[in-house]
C-alpha positions in Angstrom: -34.0 -8.8 37.4 -32.5 -11.9 39.3 -34.2 -15.3 39.0 -36.1 -14.9 42.4 -37.6 -11.5 41.2 -38.5 -13.1 37.9 -40.2 -16.2 39.4 -42.2 -13.9 41.9 -43.5 -11.8 38.9 -44.4 -14.8 36.8 -45.9 -16.8 39.6 -49.5 -17.9 38.6 -49.2 -16.3 35.1 -48.5 -19.0 32.4 -48.3 -16.5 29.7 -45.9 -14.1 31.3 -43.2 -13.4 28.8 -40.5 -14.1 31.5 -41.0 -17.8 30.7 -39.1 -16.9 27.4 -36.8 -14.1 28.7 -35.9 -15.8 32.1 -36.9 -19.4 31.4 -34.8 -20.6 34.3 -37.7 -19.9 36.4 -39.4 -23.1 35.1 -36.4 -25.1 36.1 -35.1 -26.2 39.6 -33.2 -23.3 41.3 -30.0 -25.2 41.4 -29.7 -25.4 37.6 -27.0 -23.1 36.1 -28.6 -20.2 34.1 -26.4 -21.2 31.2 -27.4 -24.8 31.2 -28.8 -26.2 27.8 -32.1 -26.7 29.4 -32.6 -23.1 30.0 -32.3 -22.3 26.4 -34.4 -25.4 25.3 -37.2 -24.3 27.7 -37.1 -20.8 26.4 -37.6 -22.1 22.9 -40.4 -24.5 24.1 -42.3 -21.7 25.8 -41.9 -19.4 22.9 -43.2 -22.1 20.5 -46.2 -22.7 22.9 -47.1 -19.0 22.9 -47.1 -19.1 19.0 -49.1 -22.3 18.9 -51.9 -21.3 21.4 -52.4 -17.7 20.0 -50.8 -15.7 22.8 -48.4 -14.4 20.3 -49.9 -13.5 16.8 -47.7 -13.6 13.6 -48.4 -10.8 11.2 -49.3 -11.8 7.7 -46.8 -9.4 6.3 -44.1 -7.0 7.4 -45.3 -4.3 9.5 -44.0 -1.0 11.4 -45.6 -0.1 14.8 -45.7 3.1 17.0 -45.2 2.3 20.7 -46.0 5.0 23.3 -45.2 4.8 27.0 -46.7 7.2 29.6 -45.0 7.3 32.9 -45.9 9.8 35.7 -47.8 11.8 32.9 -44.9 11.9 30.7 -45.2 10.4 27.2 -42.5 9.0 24.8 -43.4 7.5 21.4 -41.0 5.4 19.2 -41.1 3.6 16.0 -40.8 -0.3 16.2 -39.1 -2.0 13.3 -36.0 -3.8 12.3 -32.6 -2.3 11.8 -29.6 -4.0 9.7 -26.8 -5.7 11.4 -24.4 -4.2 8.8 -25.6 -0.6 10.1 -24.4 -1.7 13.5 -21.1 -3.1 12.3 -20.3 0.0 10.2 -21.1 2.2 13.0 -24.3 3.9 11.4 -25.8 2.6 14.6 -23.4 4.1 17.2 -22.5 2.9 20.7 -21.3 4.3 23.9 -20.8 1.4 26.1 -18.3 -1.7 26.4 -20.0 -5.1 26.3 -19.0 -8.1 28.4 -18.3 -11.3 26.4 -20.1 -13.6 28.8 -23.3 -11.6 28.6 -22.9 -11.4 24.7 -22.4 -15.3 24.7 -25.5 -15.8 26.7 -27.9 -13.5 24.5 -26.4 -14.8 21.3 -27.3 -18.3 22.3 -30.6 -17.3 23.5 -31.4 -15.6 20.0 -30.1 -18.7 18.2 -32.0 -21.2 20.3 -35.1 -19.2 19.9 -34.6 -18.5 16.3 -36.0 -15.1 17.3 -35.0 -11.7 19.0 -37.3 -11.7 21.9 -36.7 -8.2 23.0 -36.2 -5.0 21.1 -33.2 -2.6 21.7 -33.8 1.0 22.4 -32.3 3.3 19.9 -32.5 7.1 19.5 -32.2 9.4 16.6 -32.0 13.2 16.3 -35.2 15.0 16.2 -36.7 15.1 12.7 -39.6 17.1 11.4 -40.8 14.5 8.8 -40.7 11.8 11.4 -42.5 13.7 14.0 -45.3 14.3 11.5 -45.6 10.7 10.7 -45.6 9.6 14.3 -48.4 12.4 15.1 -50.6 11.0 12.2 -50.0 7.5 13.0 -51.1 7.9 16.6 -54.3 9.5 15.8 -56.2 6.4 15.3 -57.4 3.8 17.8 -54.6 1.8 19.1 -54.0 -2.0 18.8 -53.2 -2.2 22.4 -53.8 -0.1 25.4 -52.9 -1.1 28.9 -51.3 -0.1 32.0 -48.9 -2.4 33.6 -48.4 -3.3 37.2 -45.8 -0.6 37.5 -48.1 2.2 36.6 -46.8 2.7 33.2 -49.2 2.9 30.4 -48.5 1.3 27.0 -50.3 1.8 23.6 -49.4 0.3 20.2 -50.5 1.4 16.7 -49.7 -0.5 13.5 -48.4 2.2 10.9 -50.8 2.6 8.0 -48.1 3.9 5.8 -45.0 1.9 6.7 -43.1 2.9 3.4 -43.2 6.5 4.5 -41.5 5.6 7.7 -38.8 3.6 5.8 -38.2 6.8 3.7 -38.1 9.0 6.7 -35.4 7.0 8.4 -33.5 6.5 5.2 -33.0 10.4 5.5 -31.6 10.1 9.1 -27.9 9.4 8.9 -27.2 8.1 12.3 -28.9 6.1 15.1 -27.6 5.8 18.7 -27.9 2.8 21.0 -29.6 4.1 24.1 -30.3 1.0 26.0 -29.4 -2.5 24.9 -25.8 -2.7 23.8 -25.6 -6.5 24.7 -28.6 -7.1 22.6 -27.3 -5.2 19.6 -24.0 -7.0 19.8 -25.6 -10.4 20.2 -28.0 -9.8 17.4 -25.0 -8.9 15.1 -23.2 -12.0 16.3 -26.1 -14.2 15.7 -26.6 -12.8 12.3 -23.0 -13.2 11.3 -23.1 -16.7 12.5 -26.2 -17.6 10.4 -24.6 -16.1 7.4 -21.5 -18.1 7.8 -23.4 -21.3 8.1 -25.8 -20.7 5.3 -24.2 -21.7 2.0 -27.1 -20.1 0.3 -27.0 -16.7 1.9 -28.5 -14.0 -0.3 -28.6 -11.0 2.1 -32.4 -11.0 2.2 -32.8 -13.3 5.1 -34.4 -12.1 8.4 -31.3 -12.8 10.4 -29.7 -9.7 8.8 -32.0 -7.5 10.8 -32.8 -7.0 14.5 -35.6 -5.7 16.5 -35.6 -2.1 17.7 -37.8 0.8 19.1 -36.3 4.1 17.8 -37.3 7.1 19.7 -36.7 10.7 18.7 -34.2 12.2 21.2 -36.4 15.0 22.3 -39.0 12.5 23.8 -36.5 10.4 25.7 -35.6 10.9 29.6 -32.4 9.9 31.1 -32.3 9.5 34.9 -29.1 9.8 36.9 -27.0 6.6 37.9 -25.8 7.1 41.5 -22.8 5.7 43.4 -22.4 4.4 46.9 -19.1 3.5 48.6 -18.7 0.9 51.5 -16.1 3.1 53.6 -14.3 6.4 53.9 -10.9 4.9 52.9 -9.6 5.2 56.6 -10.5 8.9 56.9 -12.6 10.6 59.5 -15.6 12.6 58.4 -13.7 15.8 59.0 -10.7 14.7 57.1 -13.1 13.7 54.2 -14.9 16.9 54.1 -11.5 18.8 54.1 -10.4 16.9 51.1 -13.7 17.2 49.3 -13.3 21.0 49.8 -10.0 20.9 47.9 -11.9 19.3 45.0 -14.7 22.0 44.9 -17.0 24.0 47.0 -18.8 21.9 49.8 -21.9 23.3 51.4 -24.5 21.5 53.7 -27.9 21.3 52.0 -31.5 19.9 52.6 -31.8 19.0 48.7 -30.1 15.7 47.8 -30.3 16.4 44.1 -27.4 17.6 42.1 -28.7 21.0 40.6 -26.6 21.3 37.4 -23.8 19.5 35.6 -20.5 19.6 37.7 -22.2 19.3 41.0 -23.0 16.3 43.2 -25.1 15.5 46.2 -23.2 13.8 48.9 -24.7 12.0 51.8 -22.9 10.8 54.9 -23.5 10.7 58.6 -27.2 11.5 57.9 -26.4 14.8 56.3 -26.5 15.9 52.6 -23.7 18.2 51.2 -23.4 19.8 47.7 -20.1 19.6 46.1 -19.7 22.0 43.2 -16.7 21.9 40.8 -15.2 25.0 39.3 -16.8 25.1 35.9 -13.6 26.4 34.3 -11.7 23.2 35.4 -14.1 21.0 33.4 -12.6 19.9 30.2 -15.5 20.8 28.0 -13.7 19.9 24.8 -13.5 16.2 25.9 -16.9 14.5 25.8 -16.0 11.7 28.2 -13.9 13.6 30.8 -16.6 16.3 30.9 -19.1 13.7 32.1 -20.1 14.0 35.7 -19.4 10.2 36.3 -15.9 10.7 34.9 -15.2 13.9 37.0 -16.4 12.2 40.1 -14.1 9.2 39.3 -11.1 11.4 38.6 -11.5 13.9 41.3 -13.2 12.1 44.2 -13.6 8.2 43.9 -9.9 7.5 42.9 -7.8 10.2 44.8 -9.9 10.6 47.9 -11.7 7.3 48.5 -9.1 5.1 46.8 -11.6 3.4 44.5 -9.5 1.7 41.5 -11.3 0.3 38.4 -15.0 1.0 39.2 -15.9 -1.9 37.1 -14.3 -4.4 39.5 -13.7 -2.8 42.8 -16.0 -4.3 45.2 -16.2 -1.3 47.6 -18.4 0.7 45.0 -22.0 0.0 43.9 -24.4 1.7 41.7 -28.1 2.8 42.2 -30.3 3.5 39.3 -32.2 6.8 39.3 -35.6 5.1 39.4 -35.0 4.3 43.0 -34.4 7.8 44.0 -32.1 9.3 46.5 -34.1 7.8 49.3 -32.5 4.7 48.4 -29.0 6.3 48.8 -30.1 7.4 52.3 -31.2 3.9 53.2 -28.1 2.2 52.2 -25.9 4.6 54.1 -28.1 4.8 57.2 -28.3 1.1 57.4 -24.6 0.9 57.7 -24.2 -1.1 54.5 -22.5 2.0 52.9 -20.5 4.9 54.1 -21.2 7.6 51.6 -23.4 8.2 48.6 -23.2 10.4 45.6 -26.1 11.7 43.7 -25.4 12.7 40.2 -27.0 15.1 37.7 -28.5 13.0 34.7 -26.5 12.8 31.5 -28.2 14.5 28.6 -29.0 12.9 25.1 -26.5 15.5 23.5 -23.7 14.1 25.8 -24.5 10.6 24.9 -24.5 11.5 21.1 -21.3 13.5 21.5 -19.5 10.4 23.1 -21.0 8.1 20.5 -19.8 10.3 17.6 -16.5 10.5 19.0 -16.2 6.7 19.0 -15.5 6.9 22.7 -16.8 4.9 25.8 -18.8 6.4 28.7 -17.9 5.3 32.2 -19.9 2.3 33.3 -23.3 2.7 34.9 -23.7 6.4 33.5 -27.2 6.4 31.8 -30.5 5.0 33.2 -33.5 5.1 30.8 -36.9 4.9 32.2 -39.5 3.5 31.5 -38.1 0.4 30.1 -39.5 -1.4 27.0 -42.1 -3.9 27.7 -41.0 -7.4 26.8 -43.5 -9.7 25.0 -45.1 -6.9 22.9 -42.8 -7.5 19.9 -40.8 -10.5 18.7 -38.8 -10.8 15.5 -38.2 -14.4 14.1 -35.2 -15.0 12.1 -37.1 -16.9 9.3 
C-alpha cells in the first residue's frame, strides 16, 4: 500500500503495526521514504511496542500454527524460522527476480530494527506427517482469534510439541517462496552482513535465521493476475479481433473468467470475448513458456499490441485477482485503458515446476490471498 493508504488505515490507532512497517506515516509527507528518519522511527516504534507490552517476547523459542479463513476457506501454516543458508543453497527455491532498490530498503529496515518485522510465505509439498501435526495442534483453544477489518479471520496456536514439527520439516527436502521474494533476499543479505561484521561469529546467532509461515501446498490458493493495456496499438476494433483470431479461437461471451489454462477473457468496447489457444501449440515441456502469462506476452501483447518489456513498458498495468474482473471493466469503461485480459490462475504445481527448473516466472504472475497479517509475529536478530 502507498503512504496515503497506510496513513488512513493507521489513523487514530497508535498500536497499528503500520507504524513499524510504514513508519513514514509518522513523518511529514515530503520526507523521502528512504530518509534515515524513516528507519529510526520504525525502530523507535518497535521498541515502544516492546516496552509497553503491545508485543510480548516469548521466554523460549516457539513454533506456532496460523490459520486464516477467507470467504469460508481455511489455510493453516506453520510459523517458525528458516535458515539463510537454505535460501542461498536453493533448498528454499525462488521463481521471481528481485529489484536491488527494494532489497536495499528491506535490508536496511531489518538491520535498523534488529528484527524481521514480517514473515515470508513459503509452501511445501503436502506431507502426511506434517498434516497430522497441524490437525493435532489446532485442536486446542487458540492463543488469538480475531476477524480483521477486511473480513479475514485469524487464529494462532502455540505448538505443544515443537520438536516434532522440526523433525517433520527435516524430512521435507524443499520449500518454495510463494510470496515475499524481496523479504527473503533482504533477510539473507542482513544475515550475511551481520556475519561479516561479527568477529565472534559462531553460526548459532539469530541473524542466521529468518521468519516464515510454511503452508502445505494443498491449502493455498493462487488468484489470477490480470493485465490492462492503454491502447490498441493503432488498430481498429475489427482489425484487433481479426489478429486475435489468428492467435486462437475468439468468441463473444458473457463470462469474463478464463475457464481453463490456455484461455483468456478479453474486454474491450464494453464486450467480453474468450480467446482459446490451440492446446497442441502450448509447449508443455517448458514450465515457463507454458504459463498463461508467458503465452499472452508471446502471442498477443508483443506481436499484436506492441508491448515491449512488460516490466518497464508504461502502456501496460496489472490488476491483482482480489480486485476481480469488475475492476478490469471499470478501467476500460473509464477510458483509462483500452483493453483488459483476464487470466486463469497459476497452479502451485506450475510454481514448483518453474522453481525446480531454476527458472523465473514472468512478472506479476501470482497473487496469493489472503495476505499474512503483519504484527502477529516478529523475529529479533539477537
